C-alpha positions in Angstrom: -20.2 177.4 170.0 -19.2 179.7 172.8 -15.9 181.5 173.2 -14.6 183.0 176.4 -12.7 186.2 175.7 -10.0 187.6 178.1 -8.8 191.2 177.7 -6.0 192.9 179.7 -4.2 195.1 177.2 -4.3 198.3 179.3 -6.2 199.2 182.4 -9.5 197.3 182.1 -9.7 193.7 183.3 -12.4 192.1 181.2 -13.9 188.8 180.3 -16.9 188.0 178.2 -18.6 185.0 176.6 -20.0 185.2 173.0 -22.2 182.6 171.4 -21.6 181.8 167.7 -19.6 185.0 167.3 -22.7 187.2 167.2 -24.5 187.0 170.6 -23.3 188.4 173.9 -23.8 185.9 176.7 -21.9 187.8 179.3 -19.6 190.8 179.5 -17.8 191.8 182.7 -15.3 194.7 183.1 -13.4 195.7 186.2 -12.2 199.3 185.9 -9.0 200.6 187.4 -10.0 204.3 187.2 -9.6 204.9 191.0 -6.1 203.3 190.9 -4.8 205.7 188.3 -6.9 208.8 188.7 -4.4 210.6 191.0 -1.6 210.1 188.5 -3.7 211.6 185.6 -3.0 208.5 183.4 -2.3 204.8 183.4 0.7 203.6 185.4 1.8 200.4 183.7 3.2 198.6 186.8 0.0 199.4 188.8 -2.1 198.2 185.9 -0.5 194.8 185.7 -0.8 194.4 189.5 -4.5 195.2 189.4 -5.0 192.6 186.6 -3.5 190.0 188.8 -6.0 190.8 191.5 -9.1 191.2 189.3 -8.7 188.6 186.6 -9.9 185.5 188.5 -13.1 187.1 189.9 -13.9 188.7 186.6 -13.6 185.5 184.6 -15.6 183.6 187.2 -18.4 186.1 187.0 -18.3 186.0 183.2 -18.6 182.2 183.2 -21.3 182.2 185.9 -23.4 184.5 183.8 -23.1 182.2 180.9 -23.7 178.9 182.7 -20.2 178.0 183.5 -17.9 175.8 181.3 -20.6 173.6 179.9 -20.9 175.4 176.5 -17.6 177.1 176.3 -15.6 175.4 173.6 -12.6 177.7 173.3 -10.8 180.8 174.8 -9.5 183.9 173.2 -7.0 186.3 174.6 -5.6 189.7 173.6 -1.9 189.3 172.7 -1.3 192.9 171.6 -1.0 195.8 171.1 -0.9 197.2 174.6 1.2 197.4 177.8 3.7 194.6 178.1 3.0 193.7 181.7 -0.8 193.9 181.4 -0.8 191.7 178.3 1.5 189.2 180.0 -0.9 188.8 182.9 -3.8 188.0 180.6 -1.8 185.8 178.2 -0.2 183.7 181.0 -3.6 183.2 182.8 -5.4 182.3 179.5 -2.6 179.7 178.6 -2.9 178.0 182.0 -6.7 178.0 182.0 -6.9 176.7 178.4 -4.5 173.9 179.2 -6.3 172.9 182.4 -9.7 173.0 180.7 -8.5 171.2 177.6 -9.8 174.0 175.3 -8.0 175.6 172.4 -6.7 179.2 172.9 -6.9 181.7 170.1 -4.8 184.9 169.7 -6.6 188.2 169.3 -5.3 191.5 168.0 -6.8 194.2 170.2 -7.5 196.5 167.2 -9.3 193.8 165.3 -11.3 193.2 168.6 -12.6 196.8 168.4 -13.8 196.1 164.8 -15.3 192.8 165.9 -17.5 194.6 168.3 -19.5 195.5 165.2 -20.4 191.8 164.7 -22.3 192.0 168.0 -24.9 194.5 166.6 -28.3 193.2 165.8 -27.7 194.4 162.2 -23.9 194.4 161.8 -22.3 196.0 158.8 -21.0 193.6 156.2 -17.7 194.4 154.5 -16.5 196.2 152.6 -16.5 199.4 154.7 -14.2 202.0 156.1 -13.5 201.9 159.8 -12.4 204.8 162.0 -10.8 203.4 165.1 -10.4 206.0 167.8 -9.1 205.1 171.3 -6.8 206.3 174.0 -3.8 204.7 172.4 -4.7 204.4 168.7 -6.4 206.5 166.1 -6.5 205.2 162.5 -8.6 204.7 159.4 -8.8 201.2 157.8 -10.3 199.8 154.6 -12.1 196.6 155.7 -12.4 194.6 152.5 -13.5 191.5 154.4 -13.2 190.2 157.9 -9.5 189.6 158.4 -8.5 191.8 155.4 -7.5 195.2 156.7 -5.6 198.0 154.9 -4.3 200.9 156.9 -5.4 204.2 155.2 -4.0 206.7 157.6 -3.2 207.1 161.3 -2.1 209.7 163.8 1.5 210.9 163.7 1.6 211.7 167.3 -1.1 211.7 170.0 -4.2 209.4 169.7 -7.4 211.4 169.9 -8.4 209.7 173.2 -5.0 210.6 174.6 -5.6 214.2 173.5 -8.9 214.2 175.3 -7.2 213.1 178.5 -4.5 215.6 178.3 -6.8 218.5 177.5 -9.1 217.5 180.3 -6.2 217.6 182.7 -5.2 221.1 181.4 -8.8 222.2 182.2 -8.8 220.7 185.7 -11.2 217.8 184.8 -10.8 214.3 186.3 -9.2 211.3 184.7 -10.2 209.7 182.4 -10.8 212.9 180.6 -13.2 211.9 177.8 -16.6 211.8 179.6 -16.1 214.8 181.9 -14.8 216.9 179.0 -17.8 215.9 176.9 -20.2 216.8 179.8 -18.4 220.2 180.2 -18.5 220.8 176.4 -22.3 220.3 176.5 -22.7 223.4 178.7 -21.3 225.9 176.2 -20.7 226.8 172.5 -17.3 226.4 170.9 -16.2 230.0 171.0 -12.5 229.5 170.6 -11.1 229.0 167.1 -8.6 226.1 167.6 -6.8 224.6 164.6 -7.9 221.6 162.7 -4.6 219.8 162.2 -4.0 218.3 158.7 -7.7 218.6 157.8 -7.2 219.9 154.3 -5.6 216.9 152.6 -4.6 213.3 153.1 -5.7 210.7 155.6 -3.0 211.1 158.2 -4.0 212.6 161.5 -2.4 214.7 164.3 -3.6 215.9 167.6 -0.5 217.1 169.5 -0.8 220.6 167.9 -4.4 220.9 168.9 -3.6 219.9 172.5 -0.8 222.5 172.5 -3.1 225.2 171.2 -5.4 224.6 174.1 -2.5 224.8 176.5 -1.4 228.1 175.0 -4.9 229.5 175.3 -5.2 228.4 178.9 -1.9 230.1 179.8 -3.0 233.3 177.9 -6.3 233.4 179.8 -4.8 232.8 183.2 -5.9 230.2 185.8 -9.0 232.1 187.0 -10.4 233.0 183.5 -9.6 229.6 182.1 -11.6 228.0 185.0 -14.5 230.4 184.4 -14.5 229.6 180.7 -13.8 225.9 181.0 -16.9 224.8 179.2 -16.1 227.0 176.3 -12.6 225.6 176.1 -13.8 222.1 176.3 -16.4 222.6 173.6 -14.0 224.3 171.3 -11.4 221.5 171.6 -14.0 218.8 171.2 -15.4 220.5 168.1 -12.0 220.8 166.5 -11.1 217.1 167.3 -14.3 215.6 166.0 -14.5 217.8 163.0 -11.1 216.5 161.8 -12.2 212.9 162.4 -15.3 213.4 160.4 -13.5 215.1 157.6 -10.9 212.3 157.4 -13.5 209.6 157.6 -15.6 211.1 154.8 -12.4 211.5 152.7 -11.4 207.9 153.3 -14.8 206.7 152.1 -14.6 208.7 149.0 -11.1 207.7 148.3 -11.7 204.0 148.4 -15.3 204.1 147.1 -17.0 202.8 150.2 -20.6 203.7 151.2 -20.4 202.2 154.7 -18.4 203.8 157.6 -17.9 202.2 161.1 -16.7 204.1 164.0 -15.2 202.0 166.9 -13.1 202.4 170.1 -13.6 204.3 173.3 -14.0 207.7 171.6 -16.8 206.3 169.5 -18.9 206.8 172.6 -18.6 210.6 172.2 -22.0 211.9 171.1 -20.7 214.9 169.3 -18.4 212.6 167.2 -21.5 210.4 166.4 -23.4 213.6 165.2 -20.5 214.8 163.1 -19.8 211.5 161.3 -23.5 210.8 160.7 -23.1 212.5 157.2 -19.7 211.1 156.4 -21.1 208.1 154.5 -24.4 206.6 153.2 -24.4 204.2 156.1 -22.7 204.7 159.5 -22.3 202.2 162.2 -21.0 202.2 165.8 -21.1 199.7 168.7 -23.4 200.3 171.7 -21.7 202.3 174.4 -20.9 199.2 176.6 -18.9 197.7 173.7 -17.0 200.9 172.7 -14.3 200.7 175.5 -12.1 197.6 176.1 -14.2 194.6 177.0 -14.2 190.8 176.9 -17.1 190.4 174.5 -15.4 192.0 171.6 -12.3 189.9 172.4 -14.5 186.8 172.2 -16.0 188.0 169.0 -12.6 188.4 167.5 -11.7 185.0 168.8 -14.2 183.5 166.3 -12.4 185.3 163.5 -9.1 184.0 164.8 -10.5 180.5 165.1 -11.6 180.5 161.5 -8.0 181.3 160.6 -6.6 178.7 162.9 -4.7 181.2 164.9 -3.9 179.2 168.1 -1.7 180.6 170.8 1.6 178.6 170.9 2.7 177.5 174.4 5.9 179.7 174.1 4.0 182.7 172.8 4.9 186.1 174.3 2.9 189.4 174.3 3.2 191.6 171.3 2.9 195.2 172.6 3.5 196.8 169.2 1.3 194.4 167.2 -0.1 196.2 164.1 -3.3 195.6 162.1 -3.3 195.4 158.3 
């Protein structure tokens, strides 16, 4: 059985085909980086317009790579969380295509889709495990007792860690999206500045707004010229503080719920320093390959198999759910 997954929750127009819930047949992503770069962040109205332009060719390419409609038995679409307009484009399109093709359409929670990316590994982790989900819009820890059974253990009280990376990168004069260029800059220096590790001493709640503010204060204190000269040190120091907090919290979550497996998913899971720091957080640590860390259609299709098993069909009158939670 193959499922076509459609993902338009934010600024990536994506479609992918997955076979039997575990094998990627195709995975096509159209990025909007150039559209939003000059604004330093995603502009919701522009994102939804770009989805309208990109969605048909992206889906066609994903289907062509998988041999067309011949083996596709169902569709899956992200219904939330995400940007209202972006979600609406994908959901409306998926409803129309599913109706025209005579295939069932399954509803996907974008956060579960990031977890479902793990099912596409050659040796995927079997629940139970703790999952650290770290993206531009969400940062949270979940206890995954079984596929479909998620308990929220702790989440950020303000900025998501990916959002903090973007904002700090902008403070340092690095291009958007900020994660990759900040990581490259950080690789050129040691973390010489002692930035705070917010809420690291206890609990499972997270916070990154104070860390971002600490960087802003230090940049102002140094002055523009000196901050530019020491950009790599600032980047390395921020990154070290952020990933250390994530590693501490992930290890604490595993101890608290008695799990020996940890999975790290989401766009920030692509950060190499984070992978190094969490490697010792549990007896077994898993993360998706780089191409499945960010938003993509293959993970949406993989989550579609979970939704199909639960019978979660999209109703004709269904609306997007921008604030949809997990667990």
